[in-house]
N, C-alpha and C positions, 0 to 999 in steps of 0.2 A: 769423533768429531762432528758427523752429521747429526748426530742425535744432541748434542750441545748447542749446536746451530737451531736445530727445531724446537728446543726448548726456550731458548731466548726468543724466538717468533712466536711461539705460543703463549710466553709469559707476557710479550708487549701486546698481543692481540687481546688477550682477555684481560689483561690489566687497564687497557685503556676504555674498555666498556662502560666502567662506572662514572668515568668522566665524560665520556662523549654521548652517552645514551640521554641523559638528563638535558644536555644542550641541543641535541637534534630533536628531542621531545618537544622541548619549548619552541624551537623554530617551527617545527610542524603544527604545533598548536596556533602559533601567532600568524604564520604567514602561508602554511599549507604544505602538503607533502612534497610537492615540486622542490620547493626551497630547502626542504629537510633532506632530499636526495642530492641536491646540489651542494650543500654544506659537506654531506658526507664524502661526496667525490672530490671537493676542493681540498679536504683535508688529507685525503689520500694522495693527491697529486702534490701537494704540499711535502708530505712525508717522503715522497720519492725524490723530489728535488732536494730535499736536505741529504737523504742518503746518496744521491749521485755527487752533490758536492762534497761530501765526506770522503767518497772513493776517489774522487779526483784529486784532492789535495793531499 
């Protein structure tokens, strides 16, 4: 079971890179690296909130 959970986690982490990297790169080009880090952090917090809401319901 642990291996399956880790496989899903890895697939999500590596699968999100082709979508998120160009967006964060564009933000870094237009607004600077601080904004890019902020967008990355905000997306992480958003994912955590979605996961918490899913586990609670």
